[in-house]
Every structure is written in structure tokens, then in C-alpha cells.
C-alpha distance (Angstrom), angle and dihedral (degrees) to the residues before:
residue distance angle dihedral
X1 . . .
X2 3.73 . .
X3 3.73 121.1 .
X4 3.81 97.7 -111.1
X5 3.77 90.5 52.3
X6 3.79 92.1 58.0
X7 3.89 90.0 54.8
X8 3.73 96.9 57.9
X9 3.84 114.4 125.2
X10 3.74 96.0 -127.5
X11 3.77 95.1 -167.5
X12 3.81 92.0 53.2
X13 3.83 91.0 46.2
X14 3.76 90.9 50.0
X15 3.81 94.3 52.2
X16 3.75 95.6 44.4
X17 3.88 91.0 46.8
X18 3.75 92.7 51.1
X19 3.84 91.9 47.1
X20 3.80 91.6 48.9
X21 3.85 91.5 51.0
X22 3.78 93.2 45.5
X23 3.86 93.6 49.1
X24 3.76 89.2 52.2
X25 3.82 94.2 61.9
X26 3.92 95.9 77.1
X27 3.80 88.3 45.1
X28 3.77 91.1 54.0
X29 3.90 92.5 48.1
X30 3.82 90.7 48.1
X31 3.77 92.4 49.4
X32 3.71 94.9 51.1
X33 3.83 93.5 45.0
X34 3.85 88.8 53.1
X35 3.78 91.6 47.3
X36 3.78 92.0 -115.9
X37 3.79 132.1 133.1
X38 3.85 110.3 -103.1
X39 3.73 96.8 -129.8
X40 3.74 100.6 148.3
X41 3.74 92.1 42.7
X42 3.78 91.7 49.7
X43 3.76 90.7 51.1
X44 3.88 89.3 50.3
X45 3.85 92.1 49.4
X46 3.72 92.4 49.7
X47 3.78 95.2 46.3
X48 3.77 90.2 47.5
X49 3.74 90.9 47.6
X50 3.83 91.8 51.8
X51 3.79 90.9 48.4
X52 3.88 91.6 50.5
X53 3.86 88.6 46.6
X54 3.75 90.5 50.3
X55 3.84 91.9 50.2
X56 3.80 91.5 49.0
X57 3.72 93.2 49.6
X58 3.82 97.7 45.4
X59 3.85 96.0 47.2
X60 3.73 111.9 81.6
X61 3.70 108.0 -119.9
X62 3.82 93.0 10.1
X63 3.78 123.0 -125.1
X64 3.72 134.0 -63.8
X65 3.82 124.9 -146.8
X66 3.85 91.1 -107.9
X67 3.82 91.7 56.9
X68 3.79 96.3 58.7
X69 3.77 99.8 81.6
X70 3.80 90.7 49.7
X71 3.80 89.4 48.1
X72 3.79 90.3 52.7
X73 3.90 91.4 48.4
X74 3.86 91.7 48.9
X75 3.78 94.3 48.9
X76 3.87 93.1 45.7
X77 3.80 90.7 48.5
X78 3.74 92.1 49.4
X79 3.81 90.7 50.1
X80 3.78 93.1 47.7
X81 3.88 92.7 50.2
């Protein structure tokens, strides 16, 4: 792996990726209800997915579903301090 890839903060990438994917859901629903192509939402979902995948790959042992709330709390606490 390259050097920059090893320095990724996996917790931060996981949180940002999950937030991006979650924010895209209303945009997808809006686009389909207006009979438009959900281009911006698709980009957000793909980018969020790539960030989540990068977080899982760079964290030794990956993440379990029960760890996600703790990861959110740790990242938000780090940002607020």
C-alpha cells in the first residue's frame, strides 16, 4: 500500500462516509418523485461507499455493527475538543 493510504484516519472516514450515504437518501427519493436522474445522489452514495470501504480496509480487524455508535461518539468528541 502507498504511504498516504496507511495514514488514513479510518474512524473519520467511516463517519463521513456513512453521513454522506445517509444524506443522499432524501435526494434519491426527491429525484425519483420528480422523474429526474439522481446524479448528485449517486455520486454521494458512491463517494460515501468508497470512504466506508477505505475505513474498513485500513482498520485492522475492520468494524462490527456494534462499534459504529462508539466510533461516532469518539469522532464527534474529537471534533468538539
